[in-house]
C-alpha positions in Angstrom: 77.8 89.1 120.2 74.0 88.9 120.5 71.9 91.0 122.8 68.4 92.3 123.1 67.5 95.9 122.5 64.1 97.5 122.8 62.8 98.4 119.3 60.8 101.6 119.4 60.4 101.7 115.6 58.6 98.3 115.3 57.1 98.2 118.8 59.1 95.0 119.4 57.4 93.0 116.6 60.2 93.2 114.0 57.6 94.2 111.4 57.1 97.6 109.8 55.0 98.9 106.9 57.1 98.5 103.7 55.9 101.9 102.4 55.9 104.1 105.4 58.4 102.4 107.8 55.9 102.8 110.6 54.9 99.9 112.9 51.9 98.0 111.9 48.7 98.3 113.9 47.7 95.2 115.9 44.7 94.7 113.6 47.1 94.3 110.6 50.0 92.7 112.5 48.2 89.8 114.0 46.8 88.4 110.8 50.2 88.9 109.1 51.9 87.0 111.8 49.3 84.2 111.6 50.0 83.9 107.8 53.7 83.8 108.4 53.4 81.1 111.1 51.1 79.0 108.8 53.7 79.3 106.0 56.5 78.3 108.3 54.6 75.3 109.5 53.8 74.2 106.0 57.5 74.6 105.1 58.5 72.6 108.2 56.1 69.8 107.3 57.5 69.7 103.8 61.1 69.5 105.1 60.2 66.8 107.6 58.6 64.8 104.8 61.7 65.2 102.6 63.9 64.1 105.6 61.8 61.0 106.2 62.3 60.0 102.6 66.1 60.4 102.9 68.0 57.2 103.4 71.0 59.1 104.8 73.0 56.9 107.1 70.1 54.9 108.5 71.7 51.5 107.8 75.1 52.4 109.1 76.3 52.2 112.6 76.3 55.3 114.8 79.0 57.9 114.3 80.4 57.2 117.8 81.3 53.6 116.7 83.0 54.6 113.4 86.3 56.2 112.6 87.4 56.8 116.1 84.6 58.9 117.6 81.8 61.3 117.2 82.2 64.4 115.1 85.7 63.5 114.1 84.6 63.4 110.4 87.5 61.2 109.1 
């Protein structure tokens, strides 16, 4: 089960100082989050490029017209 709980330790950011375990100040947290977002965007672009190079199933008919239906996997 998933649910949301307030996080007093990290002030809701999900990030704490590795050495002290205390929440990061906004002046340190914001640049760290920007770096993490940039890294994720770079990784996403790389994965999209790899996917575009993949010839997986492009020339075959859609799954719904094969083997009796979608997601049947037979």
